[in-house]
C-alpha positions, -999 to +999 in steps of 0.1 A: +000+000+000+013+034-009+001+050+024+014+022+046+015+032+083+033+012+109+022+016+145+056+014+162+070+004+195+089+021+222+122+005+213+131-003+177+152-034+172+183-032+151+192-050+119+198-087+117+233-095+106+220-108+073+200-076+066+229-054+076+251-073+051+226-068+024+223-031+031+261-027+029+261-045-005+234-022-017+255+007-004+284-007-025+261-006-056+252+031-048+289+038-043+297+025-078+267+045-092+279+077-076+315+071-087+304+062-122+281+092-127+307+116-112+330+107-141+301+106-166+290+141-156+324+157-151+351+138-171+329+132-202+324+169-204+361+178-201+369+151-227+347+169-252+361+203-245+398+195-238+405+165-259+381+169-289+385+207-285+348+214-291+328+242-276+306+241-245+276+239-268+286+204-278+283+195-241+255+217-226+232+219-256+236+184-271+251+156-250+238+165-216+202+171-225+201+139-247+216+118-219+192+132-194+162+125-217+172+089-223+178+085-185+143+098-177+127+074-201+148+043-194+145+046-156+107+042-160+111+014-187+136-006-167+114-002-136+085-019-153+107-047-166+123-054-132+090-054-114+078-081-138+110-102-141+106-137-126+140-153-134+157-179-112+181-151-102+154-128-090+138-097-104+164-070-097+197-090-097+198-097-135+198-059-142+229-054-121+248-072-148+240-043-172+269-026-154+292-046-177+278-030-208+277+005-192+313+001-179+325-010-214+306+021-228+326+044-205+359+028-216+349+030-253+340+067-248+375+073-234+392+056-265+370+074-290+383+105-308+350+111-326+322+132-313+294+112-329+307+080-313+310+098-280+273+107-283+264+071-291+284+057-262+271+082-237+235+086-248+226+052-261+250+025-247+255+041-212+221+059-211+202+027-217+221+002-196+233+022-166+198+034-158+188-003-156+214-008-129+204+024-111+167+016-109+174-020-098+198-010-070+175+017-057+145-006-057+164-031-035+162-011-003+124-012+000+125-048-013+150-059+014+144-036+044+111-033+062+095+000+070+106+004+106+143+001+097+143+018+063+157+052+076+188+036+091+192+015+060+192+046+038+217+063+062+241+034+058+236+033+020+241+071+017+272+068+039+288+042+016+276+061-015+294+093-003+327+073-003+323+070-041+319+107-044+350+113-022+371+089-043+359+105-076+367+140-062+401+129-050+410+115-084+397+146-101+418+169-080+449+148-083+447+149-121+432+183-126+463+198-142+467+169-165+431+170-176+436+206-187+471+202-200+481+220-232+496+187-243+467+169-260+484+135-256+487+140-218+451+152-216+439+122-237+458+096-217+446+111-184+410+109-195+415+073-207+430+064-173+402+080-152+373+066-174+389+032-175+390+032-137+354+045-135+341+018-160+360-010-143+348-001-108+312-001-121+316-035-137+332-050-106+305-037-082+277-048-105+290-083-106+296-084-068+261-072-062+247-098-085+264-126-066+258-113-030+223-098-031+196-122-019+161-115-032+127-126-022+119-159-040+100-152-072+074-179-062+063-154-035+057-126-060+024-120-078+021-130-115+040-107-139+021-083-161+027-073-197+044-040-204+012-027-222-009-036-191+015-017-168+013+014-191-025+012-191-026+010-153-003+040-151-029+062-168-058+047-147-069+077-127-085+055-100-052+037-094-032+070-095-054+085-068-044+056-046-008+068-049-015+104-040+010+104-012+038+093-036+031+122-059+031+146-030+066+134-022+076+139-058+063+175-058+081+184-025+113+167-035+113+183-070+112+218-054+140+209-029+161+192-056+157+223-079+175+242-052+203+217-053+204+218-091+208+256-090+240+252-071+255+220-084+258+232-120+282+260-109+296+246-076+331+236-088+334+268-108+326+288-077+350+269-056+379+272-080+373+308-091+355+328-065+364+316-030+390+340-014+407+311+004+439+292-005+439+255-014+451+245+021+422+264+037+397+250+012+409+214+019+406+219+056+370+232+053+360+203+029+377+178+052+358+191+082+326+192+062+329+155+052+339+145+087+305+159+098+286+147+068+294+110+072+280+104+107+252+128+100+237+106+073+236+077+097+221+099+124+195+114+101+184+079+091+181+069+128+160+100+135+137+091+106+131+057+122+127+070+157+105+100+152+089+093+118+097+109+084+078+141+088+085+155+123+121+167+119+125+172+082+110+207+080+132+222+108+163+205+094+155+220+059+151+254+076+185+252+093+201+242+060+184+271+042+197+296+068+232+282+063+229+287+025+219+323+031+251+328+051+275+312+025+278+344+004+286+363+036+317+340+041+328+348+006+322+386+007+337+391+041+365+366+034+358+351+068+373+316+069+356+307+103+322+313+089+330+293+058+342+263+079+310+265+100+286+266+070+305+240+049+290+209+068+255+223+064+262+229+027+272+193+022+243+179+043+219+200+022+234+189-011+241+152-002+229+142+033+193+151+034+185+126+006+187+100+033+154+112+047+138+121+014+146+087-002+133+069+029+100+088+027+097+081-010+104+044-006+076+041+020+051+054-006+061+031-034+034+005-043+048-029-031+047-047-065+054-016-086+085-003-068+108-004-099+082+014-120+074+041-095+111+046-086+116+052-123+089+079-120+106+093-089+137+098-110+119+129-123+130+146-091+166+141-101+164+150-138+139+179-142+154+199-113+189+196-129+175+213-160+154+239-143+179+246-114+208+248-139+190+273-161+178+295-131+212+292-114+230+303-146+207+333-150+211+344-114+249+340-116+252+361-147+227+389-136+234+391-098+267+373-093+277+337-088+275+336-050+237+344-053+231+308-064+231+298-028+204+324-019+184+310-048+189+274-034+178+286+000+146+300-014+137+267-031+145+248+002+121+270+022+095+267-006+097+229-002+088+229+035+050+234+032+049+208+005+067+183+027+042+191+055+015+182+030+028+147+027+012+121+050+034+104+076+043+069+067+059+057+099+039+066+131+057+058+163+035+056+194+049+075+224 
């Protein structure tokens, strides 16, 4: 049921050892996903501009929109397929092996010196296969973990996932000069190295997940449906009304994620060009930020299981919004102490709060349509990137780049009444 409510108990039991292991494996899949898409979103773009020597238009106006469009469609399609797969290996596990094709696609992209082939590898080969891996791995949490432990499970998964981001960021910073070298051979070889690492890690983690994830026996699942039947049900207004809480989460999350999108498009440019602090100071602030972020995602997940999804989310969003309003102050006053204080809140806002939002969204997924509806939920990750990126770019050009944080804070605050409109899915009795 989409509006499933659990009448809780005074003390929530922890994970069993088996479930904890499964959650860690799912976290590994999310780590690979984060690592892979960091390179797909960052290194692919620099390959086009620095190796093929094409303009930003080739990236921003062609490759990125096409890739996002295919992702939006394929998340939904793969979701329906995985919901209705009844193989001896389970319904989600077989799609984890699509990581092999996606990883090969990343390596082929690195070896290509032709823009058309790059588009084919990114938009078609990777765009089709990698989204099958993503929707399968994201559907596994509500499949494997019950409602009362789902917040903590998402906290652990987000914790492990952020390690993938850290690894990608470290490799990016270590090779930054080589990626932008005037020697094309050096630039090409560096891109090949990074993208080969990214593709290989994705392949390895997908295979590991396939062998280690244990799914519910297919004999316990309802009969599978035809694709056309699933599409027909999707447009059945009566059935859609039953999922109204799910669509409320989508609306609230879309507004919040638009705030994130308005910052992420220009975040690295802001860090490298606008901050009045040296590299040592920057690394100290980032280190402190991640030291706070990692335990925070675990803690946020525990809070979601202890107090419910709805109670603490609005005040946390408000605190994050206030911190985002303060970020420009740190830049304009060149106050390093303020910057250090707000950096953890910036990272929690951009990366950590997804723990709670994902948990709430998973609670609202129809039990036997989780893949399909997770594919729909992907709207909250794609559309906000486009809208947020456009609005962030306009604000940056007209008012100054630091104002993207004020724009993000406005979107965060605007999401609060929408989250309050979502019904609680985990009610704990006092």
